[in-house]
C-alpha positions as CSV (number, residue, x, y, z in Angstrom):
1,A,6.4,-15.0,0.0
2,T,7.3,-14.4,-3.7
3,V,7.6,-11.0,-5.3
4,V,7.0,-11.3,-9.1
5,V,7.9,-8.5,-11.6
6,S,6.0,-8.8,-14.7
7,D,5.6,-5.9,-17.8
8,K,3.3,-4.0,-16.0
9,C,3.5,-4.4,-12.4
10,R,5.2,-5.7,-9.1
11,Y,3.3,-8.2,-6.8
12,L,3.5,-10.2,-4.2
13,T,2.1,-14.0,-3.7
14,E,0.7,-16.0,-0.4
15,P,3.7,-18.0,1.0
16,A,1.8,-21.4,0.5
17,S,-1.0,-20.9,-1.6
18,R,0.8,-18.9,-4.4
19,A,-2.7,-16.3,-4.3
20,L,-2.1,-12.9,-4.9
21,R,-1.3,-10.9,-1.7
22,S,0.1,-7.6,-2.8
23,V,0.2,-5.3,-6.0
24,F,2.6,-2.5,-6.1
25,D,3.1,0.5,-7.5
26,V,-0.6,0.8,-8.5
27,H,-0.9,4.6,-8.9
28,I,1.2,4.3,-11.7
29,T,-0.5,1.2,-13.6
30,S,-4.0,2.6,-12.7
31,D,-5.5,6.2,-13.8
32,I,-8.4,5.6,-11.3
33,L,-5.9,4.8,-8.1
34,K,-3.6,7.6,-9.4
35,Q,-6.7,9.8,-9.1
36,L,-7.6,8.5,-6.0
37,C,-3.9,8.7,-4.5
38,C,-3.3,12.1,-5.9
39,G,-6.5,13.7,-5.6
40,K,-7.1,17.0,-3.7
41,R,-8.7,15.6,-0.9
42,L,-6.2,13.1,0.3
43,V,-3.2,15.3,-0.6
44,S,-4.5,18.4,1.4
45,I,-4.9,16.1,4.4
46,A,-1.6,14.3,4.2
47,K,0.2,18.2,3.8
48,Q,-1.7,19.6,6.7
49,I,-0.7,16.6,8.7
50,L,2.7,16.5,7.9
51,D,3.0,20.5,7.6
52,D,5.3,19.7,4.1
53,H,5.3,19.2,0.8
54,V,4.0,15.1,-0.1
55,Y,5.0,12.4,-2.5
56,I,3.8,8.9,-2.9
57,H,6.6,6.6,-1.2
58,Q,5.1,3.2,-2.2
59,C,1.4,2.6,-3.0
60,R,-0.1,-0.7,-3.1
61,I,-3.3,-3.1,-2.8
62,N,-3.3,-5.6,-0.4
63,Y,-5.7,-8.4,-1.1
64,Q,-6.9,-10.2,2.2
65,P,-9.7,-12.7,1.4
66,A,-11.9,-13.4,4.1
67,F,-11.0,-15.6,6.8
68,V,-7.5,-17.0,4.7
69,G,-4.1,-15.8,3.8
70,T,-1.5,-14.6,6.3
71,G,-2.8,-11.2,7.3
72,F,-1.4,-7.9,7.7
73,W,-0.1,-7.2,11.2
74,W,0.7,-4.3,13.1
75,H,4.2,-3.3,12.0
76,S,6.4,0.0,11.4
77,D,7.5,0.6,7.7
78,F,10.1,3.1,8.5
79,E,12.8,0.7,9.2
80,T,12.3,-1.2,5.9
81,W,11.8,2.1,3.7
82,H,14.9,3.7,5.5
83,S,17.5,1.1,4.5
84,E,16.2,-0.5,1.4
85,D,14.5,2.5,-0.1
86,G,16.8,5.3,1.5
87,M,14.3,7.3,3.2
88,P,16.3,9.5,5.3
89,A,13.6,10.5,8.4
90,P,10.3,9.0,9.8
91,H,8.6,12.0,8.7
92,A,5.7,10.0,6.7
93,L,2.3,8.8,7.2
94,T,0.3,5.8,6.0
95,V,-2.7,6.2,4.4
96,V,-5.3,3.3,4.0
97,V,-8.5,3.4,1.6
98,M,-10.7,0.4,2.3
99,L,-12.0,-0.7,-1.3
100,D,-14.7,-3.1,0.6
101,D,-16.6,-2.6,3.5
102,N,-15.2,-4.4,6.6
103,T,-17.6,-6.6,8.2
104,T,-18.0,-9.7,10.4
105,E,-19.2,-11.6,7.4
106,N,-15.9,-11.1,5.2
107,G,-13.6,-10.6,8.0
């Protein structure tokens, strides 16, 4: 995969096809997504789960066209966030918001 940095955003492409895979920092580049990410509904749930103040460490859209691409396998993000981004402890959670329905027809 290749990380590309443009004037407006940072994104990742599929290794073989160069198709768009992920767009990073979407809460900064999109007012609509900022409202979603920082909205009372998600923030209050995150605060309740962590019993602490919350912040966005990383925000992105992962594109997964039906039946193509390399997929997004289960994994742990903390090791990367700790070693590369300086997150001190695994006191974090991941929030996933599906932008499309997940059906048999779309993968």
